[in-house]
C-alpha positions in Angstrom: -73.0 118.8 -20.4 -70.1 118.4 -22.9 -70.9 117.7 -26.5 -70.5 114.2 -28.0 -67.3 113.0 -29.7 -66.5 114.7 -33.0 -64.4 114.1 -36.1 -62.0 116.8 -34.8 -61.7 115.0 -31.4 -60.7 111.9 -33.4 -58.1 113.9 -35.4 -56.8 115.9 -32.4 -57.6 119.3 -34.0 -58.6 122.6 -32.5 -61.9 124.2 -33.5 -63.6 127.5 -32.6 -64.9 128.4 -36.0 -68.6 127.5 -36.4 -68.1 127.4 -40.2 -65.8 124.4 -40.1 -67.3 120.9 -40.7 -67.0 119.6 -37.2 -69.7 117.2 -36.3 -70.6 114.3 -34.0 -69.2 110.9 -35.1 -71.2 107.8 -34.8 -69.7 107.4 -31.3 -70.7 110.9 -30.5 -74.3 110.3 -31.6 -74.4 107.2 -29.4 -73.0 109.1 -26.5 -75.6 111.8 -26.9 -78.4 109.2 -27.2 -77.3 107.6 -24.0 -77.2 110.9 -22.2 -80.6 111.8 -23.6 -82.0 108.6 -22.2 -80.4 109.2 -18.8 -81.8 112.8 -18.7 -85.3 111.9 -20.2 -87.1 112.6 -16.9 -85.4 116.0 -16.3 -87.8 118.9 -16.6 -85.7 121.3 -18.7 -87.2 124.8 -19.4 -84.7 125.3 -22.2 -81.3 124.3 -23.5 -78.5 126.8 -24.0 -75.7 125.9 -26.5 -72.5 127.4 -27.8 -72.3 128.8 -31.4 -70.4 125.6 -32.5 -72.6 123.1 -34.3 -71.5 120.1 -32.2 -73.2 121.5 -29.2 -76.5 122.0 -31.0 -76.3 118.6 -32.6 -75.9 117.1 -29.1 -78.7 119.2 -27.7 -81.1 118.3 -30.5 -80.6 114.6 -29.6 -81.2 115.2 -25.9 -84.1 117.5 -26.7 -86.0 114.6 -28.4 -87.3 113.8 -24.9 -88.1 117.4 -24.0 -89.0 119.6 -27.0 -87.9 122.8 -25.3 -86.3 125.9 -27.0 -82.6 125.6 -27.9 -80.8 128.9 -27.7 -77.3 129.9 -28.6 -75.1 132.0 -26.3 -71.8 133.3 -27.6 -70.1 133.2 -24.2 -70.3 129.4 -24.2 -68.0 129.1 -27.3 -64.9 127.0 -27.0 -61.6 128.8 -26.3 -60.4 130.8 -29.3 -57.0 129.1 -29.5 -55.7 130.8 -32.6 -55.0 127.3 -34.0 -58.2 126.6 -36.0 -58.0 123.2 -37.6 -54.4 122.6 -36.4 -53.3 120.0 -33.9 -54.2 120.5 -30.3 -50.6 119.5 -29.5 -49.2 122.5 -31.4 -51.5 124.8 -29.5 -50.3 123.4 -26.1 -46.7 123.7 -27.3 -47.3 127.4 -28.2 -48.7 128.3 -24.8 -46.3 126.2 -22.7 -44.3 129.3 -21.6 -47.5 130.8 -20.1 -50.4 128.4 -20.0 -52.8 130.8 -18.3 -51.9 134.1 -20.0 -50.6 133.3 -23.5 -52.5 134.7 -26.5 -51.3 133.1 -29.7 -52.2 133.9 -33.3 -54.9 136.3 -32.3 -56.5 133.9 -29.9 -57.6 134.3 -26.3 -55.8 133.2 -23.2 -57.1 130.7 -20.8 -57.8 133.5 -18.4 -59.6 135.5 -21.1 -61.8 132.5 -21.8 -62.5 132.0 -18.1 -63.7 135.6 -17.8 -66.0 135.0 -20.7 -67.5 131.9 -19.1 -67.9 133.6 -15.8 -69.8 136.4 -17.6 -72.2 133.6 -18.8 -72.6 132.2 -15.3 -73.5 135.8 -14.1 -76.1 135.9 -16.9 -77.5 132.6 -15.8 -78.1 134.0 -12.3 -80.7 136.4 -13.6 -82.6 133.9 -15.8 -86.1 133.1 -14.7 -85.9 129.4 -15.7 -85.7 126.8 -13.0 -83.9 124.1 -14.9 -81.6 124.6 -17.9 -79.3 122.3 -19.8 -76.1 123.9 -20.9 -74.3 122.1 -23.7 -70.7 123.3 -24.2 -67.0 122.3 -24.4 -64.5 120.8 -22.1 -62.5 124.0 -21.7 -65.8 125.9 -21.0 -67.0 123.3 -18.5 -63.7 123.3 -16.6 -64.7 126.9 -15.5 -68.1 125.6 -14.4 -66.5 122.9 -12.3 -64.1 125.3 -10.7 -66.8 127.8 -10.0 -69.4 125.5 -8.6 -67.2 123.0 -6.9 -64.6 125.5 -5.7 -61.1 125.1 -4.4 -59.6 124.9 -7.9 -56.8 127.3 -8.7 -56.5 128.7 -12.3 -53.3 126.7 -12.7 -55.3 123.5 -12.1 -58.1 124.1 -14.7 -56.3 122.0 -17.3 -56.3 119.1 -14.8 -60.1 118.8 -14.9 -61.3 116.3 -17.5 -64.8 116.1 -18.7 -65.7 113.3 -21.0 -67.9 113.6 -24.1 -71.5 113.8 -23.1 -70.6 113.9 -19.4 -72.9 116.1 -17.4 -73.0 117.5 -13.9 -75.8 119.1 -12.0 -75.4 122.5 -10.3 -77.7 124.9 -8.5 -77.2 128.7 -8.6 -77.7 130.7 -5.5 -80.1 133.6 -6.4 
């Protein structure tokens, strides 16, 4: 599941620093409440979130129906763009020459980020839980879509769009 809409979404700004004041807007809270209602019958064993507060805020709303542990996993963090609190458009302009491999301002490339998320998926494979909710970011969830749905080249990752509080169900082969 992607987190609910945030103040930085509204402003079109990058964020990968958990210390920044990035939080769900009223719209984001309503989105999370709606998703929580839709997922109320799911039998989650626990919820895994990124270190960024917007994912925990979303998870806490969903968890009102579940009261399961919420745990943070660093590999779920949004891409470290090197453009903290700067316009997303500036980040895209800076990586235009090499969208998959560019590392700008000390950030990670899209392929670096993909490898980090794949490491998380490998970690998931050895977890004993039957049903987990993962709350993360669009960039992170693009890797999930490519991995679980297949047939998506790295160059197509940015073509995948996941709305705020959109969720998908996947099963891991163990």
